[in-house]
N, C-alpha and C positions, 0 to 999 in steps of 0.2 A: 609749360607743357600741361595739357589737361589730361585727366584720366578718370575712369568711372568712380574711383574712391573719392575724388575731390568733391563730389556732389552730395555725399552722405545720404544717399537714398538706400534704405534698408533693402536687402536682396529680396525679401518676401513681398515687397511692393513693386518689384521691377520685373517687367516682361523679358527684358534683355537690353541690348544697346544698339543705338543707331550710330553708324560709323562711316567715315569717309577718309580718304587719304590723298596726298599729293607727293609725287616723287619728281624732284628737280635736280638734274645733274648730280647724281650720287657719285661719291668717290669712296668706293669700298672694294677691297680685293676679295677674291674667292675665299681665301684663307680667313680673312676677317669676318666675312658674312657667315661662313660655316661655324666659326667659333661663337659668334653672337647667337646664332640660332640654337646651338647646343646650350649655351649659358642661360638663355631665357626660357628654355623648356619648350621651344617650338618644334615642329616636326622636321627632322633632318632631311626627309625626302623632298622638301620644298626648295632646297638649295640647288641652283642651276649648275651645270657642269662648268669647269674652268674654261676661261676664254681661249679659243683656238686662234692661232695667228691668221688663218684664212678668214675666219669670221670677223676678226678685228679689222682686217683690210676692208671687207665689205661694209662694216659699220662706219669706218672713216669715210668711205665713199658716200655713204648715205647722209652723213652730217657735215660734209665739207662744201656744199654748194653755196654760192654767194650770188645775190641778185640785186639789181637796181644800183649798181656802183657808178659813180660819176666818172666819166672818161675825160682825160685832159683835152682842153681846147675844143669841146663839143657839147651840144645839148643832148647827145645820145647817151644811152646807159649801157653798161656791160653786165652780162650774166655769166658766171662761171658755173658750168653744169658738168656733171660726171655721168658718162654714158657707158652702159655695158656693151662690150664689143664681142667677147668670146669667153666661154667657160668650158673647160675640159677637165678630165680627171687629173691632168698634170699641171694646168695653168689657168689663171684667171686674168683676163685683160680688161682694163677700163681706160677710157680716155677722158681727160678734162678738156672741155671745149669752151672757147670764148664766143659768146653770142652778143653781137652788137645790135641794139634795137633803137629805133627812133622814138621821139617823145610820145607817139601814138601806140608804141608797143610793137611795131612791125619789125621783123627781123631783117637787118641789112647785110650782115656777114655772120659766118658761122665757121670757126676753124679750130682744129685740134691744137692745143698748146702744150699738153703734157700727156705722155703715154705711160700707163702703169702696167707692169706685167708681174704678177705674183706667182712664183714657182712653188708648187705645193710640196714637192719632194724635199726641198731645202729650206722652205720658209723664208725665201729671199725675195724682196721686192725690188724690181728693176724699174728705174725712173728715167724717162727720156724727154727732154724739153725742146720746144721749138721757139726760137726767138721771134718776137712780134714787134720790135721797135719800141715805140712810145708806150706801149701797153706792158712792157716787160716788168716794171715794178709791181703792177697789179697781179701779173702772173706769179711773180715771186712771192707776194703776200699770200695768194691763194694756195700755192704749193706748200709754203711754210705752215699754214693753217691745217692743211691736209696731214702733213707729217706729224704735227703735234696731236691731232685727233687720232692718228694711227697709233702713236706711242701710248696715249691715254687708254685706247681701246684694248691694248695688249695687257694692261695692268688692272683696270677697273671693270666691274661688271656693268653691262649696258643697262640703262634706265628701263628699257622695255622688259628685260629679264627680271629686274627687281620688282616691277609691277606684277609680272606673272607670278613671281614668288609669293607676293602678298595675296594675290587672288587664289593661289593654290592653298595657302594656309586658311584663308576664309572659307574656301570650299570644304576643307577637311573639318572645319568647325561647324559645318552645316549652315553657314551664313548664306543669305540670298539678297539680291538687290531689291530695294523697295522703290527705286526710281530709275527707270531704264537708262535715261540719258545722263543722269548725274552721278552714277557710280556710288550711290549711297546704299549701305548694306544694313540689314538687321542681323544681329548676332544674338543667339540664345543666351540666357542668363548663366547657364552652367559653364560658359566659355569666358567668364569674367577674367580669369587669370591670363589666358592667352591674349585676350583683348588688350590688357595692360602691357603684355609682352610685345605686342605689335607696335604699340605707341613708343615703347622704349627702343625697339629696333630702329624705327624711322628717325628717331632723334640722332642716331649714329650715322646717318647717311649723308649728312652735310646740310648746309643752309638751304632752306626752301623745301625740304622734305619733312613731312609730318603725317601722323595718323591721329585722327580725332575721334572721340567717342562720347556719346551722351546716353545716360540711362533713360530707358523708355518706361514711364510709370504705367502700372497695370490699371488701365481703365477700359471701359467698354469701347470707347472711340478708338483707342490705340489697338485693341484686339481686332477690331473690324479692319483697321488699316493693315495690320499684319496678315490677317486672313486673306484680304483681297490681293495683296502683293504676293503672298505665297501661292495662291491659286494660279495667278498669272505665270509665276516662275515655274511651277510644276507642270503646267500645261505646255509651256514652251519647251521644256526639256523633254517631256514625254513625246510631243509631236515630232521633235527633231529625231529622237531615237527610233520612233516608228517609221519615219521617212527613210532613215538610214537602212533599216532592215528590209524595207520594201524594195530597195535598190540592189539588194544582194542577188547576184547571179551565180548559179552553180553551188557547189558545196563549200562550206566554211571550214577553215582549219580549226582544230580544237582551241588554239590560242585566240583566234578571232572570235569564236563563240564565247569563250571565257571573258573576253573584253566586253562584249555586249552584256553578259551576265553581271559583270562588275558595275557597269553603268546603271543597270536596273537596280542592283543592290543599293547603290548610292542614292538613287531617287527614292527608293522605299525607306531608306534611313531618314531622309528629309520628311517624308510623309509621316512616318511614325513619330518623329520629333515634334512636328508642328500640329498634327491632328489633335493631340491632347492639349496643346497650348491654346489654340483658338476655340476649343470646346464646341466646335460646330462640325457637322458631318461634311466632309469634302467629297461630294458624290462624284463629280467629274474626274477628279484626280484618281479616286479609287477605281473607277471604270477604266481609265487610260492605263493604269498600272496592270490591270487584268489583261487588257489587250496586248500590252508589251509582253507579258508572261506567255500568253498563248502563241504569239508570233515567234518568240524566241524558241519555244519548245518545238515549233513546226519547222524551224530552219534546218536544212540538211547539213550534216557535219561529216567531214572525211574521217574514215576509220584509220587509226594509227596502225602502221605495219609493225 
């Protein structure tokens, strides 16, 4: 495991940290994650809610498709797909279908082999199979995989939620991406302790999951890189918020107005954090923040009765 301390770069010579992470099939329960977050001094608010059975069912559907399977006695391939059929306040219905395709990928047959009905009121999953002759062993394997995924989803937090948890913590640390496509973040020096805590957290998620960080030495070139990336980030966040407010029709509820105010506050916090760091006037960002402030104050708000 690497961490900022390993590199022995004095804090006074460091701008902050460049960090990236990988989450691969984590196996951690809600209770375990909540305990780790508390023990490591991270923000308790980043912990996602406990897995609901209905969400676990949807998650199993999402992860249980199989494609390109060899079919007995044929050059054709089989795809097991799971399709949404119906969703109501009382029930969720999904069908597993077997799609047979020829070597060129053209669909030859398409038939339902398993029907799933999840009853919300009782958290009961009803399963109904259709026999398909020589393909029955493949259907059985696919159904078994689905049931195992469903079981896992009721116990462990989804990888997507773990990634969101880490992004929420980074956001709270006023970190921002320095490479749009690569999910590489810059973290300010003052968040050194929580940066190390994130590394320790990811080591507890199982093989393949990791959080890496490297100290960014304070040089003119590195400051310019942080400056450029920060301007891009602030411009994107500001533009998005301005667009959201332009689409507002009618009066806002006090809660909705407060949500916009909180978004503006968070952007201003980033501006104040990094304006001093890069030691260069960020003219465009300052102008956009003023625009957001004016638009926010101009939005009509419903009076509370």
